N, C-alpha and C positions, 0 to 999 in steps of 0.2 A: 846359165841354168845348171849345167853339169857341175860347175865348181860349188855352187850353193848346195846342190843335192848331196855332194860328197861331204860338205861341211856338216849338214844336218845328220848324215849317217855317222860321222865321226863323233858328234856330240852324243847321239843315242848309244853308241857302242861304249864310249867312255862312261856314260851315266850308268849303263848296265853293269859295268865293272866296279860300281859304287865309288867312283871318283866324284867329289862334290861338283854340283852343277855349275857353280860359279867358275871353278877351275876349268871345267870342260869348255864353257863358252868363251872364256878369255883365251885359252890356248888355241882353240880352233879359229876364233876371230882374228887373233894376231897372226897365226900361221897362214890363214887364208889370204889376208891382206899382204903378207910378206911374199907369198908366191905370185900374187897378181901385180903387186906394185913395187916390191923390194922391201928389205928390212927397215931401212931408214924411214921411208914414208909410213910403214906399219907401226913402228915405235912412236913416231911423231903423232900419228892419228890416235893411237891408244892413250898416250899420255894426255893428249888434249881432251879426249872423252872423259878420262878419270878426273882431270882438273875441273872441267866445266860441270860435270855431273855432281861432283862432291861439293862444289861451291855454289851451286844453283840456288838462288833465293827461294824458288818455289818448292824445292825439296825440304825446306825446313818444316813444311806442313806434316811430314811423316813423323818425326820424333814428337811433335807437339800433340798430334792426335793419339799416338801411342801412349804418351804420358797422360793425356786426358782419360783414356780408357782404363789405365791402371789406377788412377785416382778414384774414378767412380766405382770400380770394382771393390776397392778397399773401403769405400764409404758405405757399402751395404745397400746400395740403391736397388739391386736386383731383387732382393727379398721383398721389398715394398712393392715393386712392380708386379711380382708374382701374386702377392696377397691381394692387390687391387684387382687383377684379372680374375683371380679365383673367386672373389666376392661376386662378380657378375656372371661368370659362366661355369663355376665349379660344380653347381648343383645339377648340371646336365650330364648325360651319359658321355664319358670321355672328357668331361669338362676340365679336369685338372691338366690333361694333356693339351687341351686348347689353351688353357691359362699359361702353360709353359711356353707355347708358341707365341702368344700375344705378348707375354713379358719379355721374351727374347727379342721381339721386334722393338719394344721400348728400350731395352738395354742396348740393342744395336744402334739406336739413335744417339747414344752417347758413348759408344765404345769403338766401333769400326773394325773389330776383329772377330772372325767366325769362331776360331779356336777358343778365344777368351770368353765369348758368349756361351759356347757349349759347355766349357769347364765350369763357369760360374752358375749356370742354370742347372747343371748336374747336381751341384752341392745344394742348391735351393729347392728345386722341384722334385727331384727323385725321391727323397725321404717322405715327402707328403704323398706322392702317388703310391709309394710302397705301403704306407700306413693305411691307405684306403683300398688296398687289395688289387692294384693295377698289375697287369702282366708286365714282366720285364721287357718284352719285345715292344709293346706300345710305349711304355715309359721312356726307354732308351731311344726308340725311333723318333718320337716327337721332340725330345730334347736335342738330338743330333740335327734334325731337320730345322728346328727353330733356331739353332745356333748359326746356321748359314745366313740368317737375316742380318747378322752383324756386319756383312760386307756389302749388303745391298742398300739397306736403309742408311742414309748418310749420318755421320761422316764414315768414309770407307777408305782404308789404306790401299785396297786393290784399285779403286777408282783413281786414286792419286797416282799410282804407278802407271795405270793405263793412260791417264791424261798426260803424264810426263813423256812417255814413250811416243805417243801419237800426236803430241802437241794439241790436245783437245782441252777446252776450257774446263777446269776442275770444278768451278762453281756450278756450271751447267750440269755437269755429271752428277754432282750431289743432289741438285734439285730434281733431276730426272729420275732419281732412285726412289722418290717418295711414293708416287702412285704405284709403280711396280711392286714396291714393298708392301703396300696394302693388298694388292692382288695376291702376292705371295702368302700373306697371312691367311687370307680367305681360302686359298687353294689347300694349304696345309691343314687348316681346321676342317675343311670338307673331307680330307683324307682320314682324319680322326673319326668323323661321322660314319664314313664307310666302314672303317675297321670295326667300330663298336656296333654297327648295324649287323655285320656278319657274325661278331662274337661279342654279345653284350657283357660278358664277364671279363672282357679285356680291360674295360675302363668303367668301373661302377661309379654312379653318381655320388658326389659328396654332399655335405649339408648345405642347405639353402641359407643365404645371408639376407637379412632385412635391408630395406633401403637406407635407413640411418647408418647401418654397418658399412654398406657399399660406399656411401658418401664419405664416411670417415676414412675408409681405405683409399679412396680416390684422392683425398686431400693429402695423403702421405707421399704422393708421387709428384708434388708440385716442383720439386727440385729438378727432376728429370725433364719435365715439360718446359720449365724455365730455361734450362741449359740448352735444350734442343732449339727452342724458339730464338734464343739469343744468338746461337751460332748459325743455324740454317736460315733463320729469318734475316739476320744481318747480311748474309751472303746474297740471298734472294732479293733483298731490298737495295742492294748496292751500297750498303753502309760501309762494308769492308770486303776485302778479297778473301779467297779461301785460305790463304796463308795467315792473314790477320785473324780470320775466324778461328783458326786452329789455336792461335795464341790466346784469344779470348776464351775459347773452350777449355783449354788447359788451365788457365788462371781461375776460371769459374769452378772447375772440378776440384782444384786445390783448395779453394775457399770452402766448398761444401764438405770435403773430407776433413778439413781443419775444424769447422764448426761442429761436426759430429764427433769429434774426439778420436778420429781414426788414425791420426798422423802423429805417432810417437817418433822420436828421432830415428829409432831402428826401422820402423815401418817406412819412413820417408826414404831412408837409405836403400832399402830393398826395392822400393818403387823406382827410384832413379837408376839402380843397377839393372833391373829388368827392362826398363825402357831403353837403356843404352845397348843392352844385348840385342833386343829386338830390332832396334834401329840399325845397328851395325850389320846384322844379318840381311835386312832388307836392302841396305845401301850396297852391300857387296854383290848380291844377286842382281840388283838393278844396273850397277856399273858394268858387270860382266855381260848382261843382256845388251846394253848399249854398244859395247865393243863388238859383240857378235852381229848386232843389227847393222853396224857400219860395214862389216864385211858383206852381209847379204845384200844390202842396198847397192854396193859397188858392182855386184854381179847383175845379170839380166833377169834373175829369177822372178822378181815381182811383176815386171811387165810381161814376161813370157807366160807366167801362170795366169795373169788376168786375161791375156789374149786367148789362151787355151780354153779357159772356163767359159768366157763369153761366146766363143765359137761353137761350143757344144750345148749351150743352154739358151734357148730362145727367150726364156722368162728370167729376168735378173733376180727375182725373188727366190727362184730355185737355187741360185748360187748361194744365197744366204742359208737356205735350208740344208744344202749339202755341207756347208761349213759347220752348221750346228750339229749335224749328225756326226761329222768327223770329230768335233770337240767332245761330244758325249762318249764316243767310243774311246778316244784318247784318255778321257777322265777315268775310265775303268782300269787303266794300267799305268797312268802317270800321275805324279804330284802336280796339283792344279796350277800353282804359280809358275812352275817350270814350263808346263804345257803352254800357257799363254805367252810367256816371254819368248818361247821358241817359235811360235806360230804367228804372232802379231806382225813381225816384219814381212811375212809372206801374204797374209790375208788382208791386212789393213789397206795396202795400196789397191787391192782388187775392189774392196768396198767403196773407197772414195772414187775410184775410177768409174764405178757404176752409178755414182751420184747419190749414194746413200749417206745419211747423216751420221757422222762419227760418234755423236752422243748416243744415238739409238743403238749403234753397234756396241758401244761400251756397256750399255745395260745388258745386251744379250750376252756379252762376254762374262760379265759378272754372274749372270744367271747360270751359264754352263759351268762356271767355277763352283757355284753353289751345288749343282748336281754332282760334280766330281767330289766335293767334300763329303758327301754321304753315300757315294757309290762303292759298294764292295768290289774288289778286296782292298783297295788302297785309300779309301776315304779317310781323311785325317780326323774329322770329327768323331768317327766311330772308334778310333784308337784312343782318342782323348777320353771318351766316355768309358772305354774298357779299362784304361789305366786308373780312373777314379772309382770305378765299380768293379773291382777284381772278381767279385762273387757272381757277376752276371756273365754268362758264357758269351764269347764273341759271336758264335753262331746265332744266338738269340738277338743280339744287336743287329746283325746282318739281316735277319728275317724281319725284324720290326721296322726297318728303315725302307724296305722296298715300296710300300704304299706311298710314302712321301717322295721317293724318287719319281714314281709315275706321276704324282701330282705336280712335281716341279717340271716334268716334261710337258704336261698339259699347259702349265703356266708359260713355259718358253714358247709353245705354239701360239698362245694368245698374244704375247709380246711381239712375235714375228708378224702375225697377221694384222695387228693394230698398233702401228708405231706411235700413234697419237697418245697412247697411254704414257709413253716415255718422253714424248716431245712437247706435250701441252704446256706443262709448267715452265720448262726452260724457254718456250717461245715468248713468254711475257718478259723475260730478261732482255730481249732485244729491243724492247720498246722504250 
């Protein structure tokens, strides 16, 4: 317990000194193993982790889903999703903000990245909201919050990383995210309703569309629906694995982008370069986290912490509640992926020791990451929006996102109280 605590403290101190997190975790992980077992076993263990992680077949799902997201972003599908959602809800007060949230959910179903979703919807939805007189706070807040749906509604790179670290079925994680994703969209849209009820001028109603116009707009999103059904439907139906589904999704997205004339040789090269950079970053952090996890698992910390928590909590569900509170507080001061990679080695054995489903816990983890992505002062989505909208003050973005943070906390409470929301669809995959 003491060794692991010192290790965590060392990582936090090094990170505070602005040393890259991957370097922090590898250094502490190797150093900790060396002190406990000797340098030769530590080097052997580290090299084995690097080799096995780098060549793991299941990890090929990461670059494929990253590539899929970059293809669909280039194909312009986000704009058609927003136009379709706007046709149905844009005439309501705050309707364009709701449309950006709904469109973000649709884009997340073929993207898998929160930052990419927020960046894409900023370019698509903000000019339309600004044209209709929306306040910057509501416009930026709804886009930032909607962007988080990119890592909940499958496919999701965060779910892949969680599944690899915890050895949880990635296909079940993907399917488990569907219903919570719908709950998330409803909660975020209700937050828009509350904001515009308190301040009607924050989100004026846009023009109403006729039913023929709505149907035409809906027909334009057939590509998104087909791609989602092909990938997630194939995984859910057992036609192919999550890794094979990623390959199918990337291939399908490539065809869509090609047919739409979006893939010039220069554009294709840019997509491949961006996908390679993102994949390299994710692999580096993941391998470093696995090295650090090996050190933590070699100590007695997981078992000691589980025994400690169980001893002082008569209700196991309160253990989960305590963990969620810790995650929300950490999300206010830490980068979200780093936070999860550092804490999973400690919290996951406690969850499984109490008999909880790792798929359900994975959905909760993704949800608290979503909250962290829009929680001031370090929420990444907020800075992405600020970079794309330099004329919008950062304090306006911070102010506009708080109603959605509270809506996400309510949603987290719903998912904790009713695990069936996350586990109902995956339960059919066992049959």
